[in-house]
N, C-alpha and C positions, 0 to 999 in steps of 0.2 A: 826472597829469603822464604817468605810465606809460600811461595808456589812450592821450594824443594822441601817445606816444609809437610805439604799436602803429600808431594809426589812420595817421599817417605811413608807416611801414615797410610796413603793406599797400598804400598809395596806392601808393609810388614802387615796390613788386611788382609792379602793377597796370600802372603806364605803362610798365614794363623789358619788361612782355610784352605789350602792345600794339605799342610800337615792334619788338618782333622779330616779330611778327604781318605788321604794316605792309611790314617789311624782307623777310620772306620770302614776301609778296604782292607786292610790286614785283619782286623776283627772277624767277618763274615770270611773269609777264608779259614781264618781257623776253627770258628763254630763248624762252618759247611765240612772241613776236612775228617772235621769227627762225626758228623754226621752221616757223611757217605761213607766212611769207613765202616759204620755199624750198620747199614741200612743198605748201602747200595745205591745206583743212581736210581733206580726206580721206587724204593721205599724212601727215600727220603724226603721230605717235605721244604720246597721256599720257604713258607708258613712260618716252620718252627725254625727255620735260620733265621728269619726276621727279629721272629719275638726273641730269639735268647740273644741278638744281638742290640735290640731296642732300635730296628728301624723297618723298612716297610718295602714289603716284596717288590714293591716300584722303584725303592732304592738300589736292589739286589739288582732288578733287572737293568735299571740306568747302568750298573757299572759294571757285567757281565752280559746283558742281555739275553740271557736264557738260563734255565737249569741247566743245558747238558753247556751252556757257553762257562756258567758257575763250576761245573764239576770238572771242563777241562783245566780252568784255571787251579783251581788244586792239585791235578795232577802236575801240571805245570809248575808250582810252587816247590810239591812235594819234591819231584828229579834233578830240581835247580838247586835244593838244598844239598840232596848227597854229594852229587857233582861239587860243591863247595868242598864238601866237608874232604872230599879225595884229593881236591886242587892242596887241601890246605897241609896235607901232610908231605914235608921236602923232602921227595924222595931223591931228589941231584944230589942232597948233601949228605947222603947217609952211604956207609956199603950197600951193597946191592943187596943181601940176606937183611943185614936190618930194616933196609928199607920198604922191604915188602913186611917184614912182622908188623912196621908198624901200619903200613895199609890196612892188612888185614887186619888189626885188632880193629881201627877206627870203623872201615868196614862194619865188622861184628857189631860195636860197641853203638854203632849209628841204628842198626836195625832194633837191635834194643831197648834203645832209646825211643824209638818211634815206632809201637806196635800200629798205628793208625795208616804208615805208608804199606807197610805189609798187609793189610787187610785192605790196600786201596786196590795193589799187585792184584790180589786173589780177586777181587771183585772186579776188576779188568779183562782177567783172565774169561771169567767166567762168559764176560760179554765181547771172547774173542779179538781181545787187544781192539774193537769199534772205534773207541775217542784216541787211545794215546797217538794213531800213527800221526793224528792232525797236528802235532804237537811241536813245531821247531826246534827247541831246545834239545829235542831227545837226538838230534843228528849231533849237534853242537857235544851233547855228556858223550855220546856212542864216539867219537872220534877224539875227545880228551881223555878219556879214559883206556880207549885199546892204544893212543899212540904212549901215554906215559908209560902202561903196562909194556908195550912194547921197547921203550928204549931200557926201561927197567931188565928185562929177559937180557936186552942185546947184554947191558954191562955187566951183568953175574954170568952171562956167557964169555963172554972177552976175559972177563977177573978167572974163569974158571971154576967159580960159583956153582953157578944153575946149569945142567943140561944143556945139551942143542935140541933146535927143534920144536921149544915150548911154543904155542898159539897165545898169544895175548888172548884172544877171544876165550880160548878151555880156559884159560887162567880167572879170568873175570867171572865165567861162568862156576869157578870152583868156588872162588870167593864167593859170591853173591849167592849160592844155593846150598852151602852150609852156613852164612848170615841166618840168612832168610828163613830156612827150616826148623831153629831153634825157638822163633817166634810166632812161625805159622800151625805147626804143628803143638803148640807148646802146654796146651790144657787138652789135648786128647792122648798126646805122650806121657801126661803126669796121671792124669787118671789108670790108664792102662798095667802102667807099670810101677807106680805110685811111687815116684819120683818125682819133685818137686822141683820142674825144669826153670821156678821165677826165685827160685830161693837164691841170695847172694854167692853162697859158696858154690852152690851147682852153675851158675854165669859164670864166674873165675874161671872154676873150673874147664869148663866148654870150651871160654875163651882161649884156653893155651894148648886145647884140641884142636879145632880149628886152623888154628897159628900154625901148629907141631903139623900139622895134616899138608897144610899148602906147603909149607917148606921142606919135609921131607918130596914129596913131587918134585919139585921143582929144583934140589939141590943136587949136584952132579954126583955128590958122596951118599947123596940118599939120606941125609942126618940132617936132623932142625938145631940150630944153634940154642942154645940155652938164652932164657930168658937174661936180658941183663939187670943185676942187680942195684939198684940203687944207694 
């Protein structure tokens, strides 16, 4: 009996230690995401990340091996999150046009809610995708989003809603570009045209324009379906 209690206590202690380690790792990734998005790989400092997470440089290297390893972990987490958002849209359970509307809207919202992701991608492009190519998750994400869009386009083509010959890669690029630009160029566009791109009404209106643009490009009749009213 005593042996079982001892084993249970040891197991609970191990679980607690594991949970603490997971929280520490998650906290480091969260702080590092903002640090890298603001300053890039070269400008970000591990010492500052350690200070803001109440850890140490040594502990960060224990979890991620190096500054570059931490940066790659940040990129991997960011792409994993957006892949999860895409997967949460139940496209198979909706009519093709409505499914595409939901997917475009969710992508737009995700970019708007995660400006750090946009800046990370911009920084990685400056480095010519030097680090992103080493991430295994990208191959998984590429397959998942292209398969999802291919099936959606096929359903829409079969139902007569979408025109024939649409390329899922072109569709993905168009959705990403329209969603990305609203965040990446927000400050310059707002300053040049004196048009606050971060205002709630502007964001909502732009969201409908992005959805409408994608739907009109895909629809066989070139007409976007009006937004459903709750």
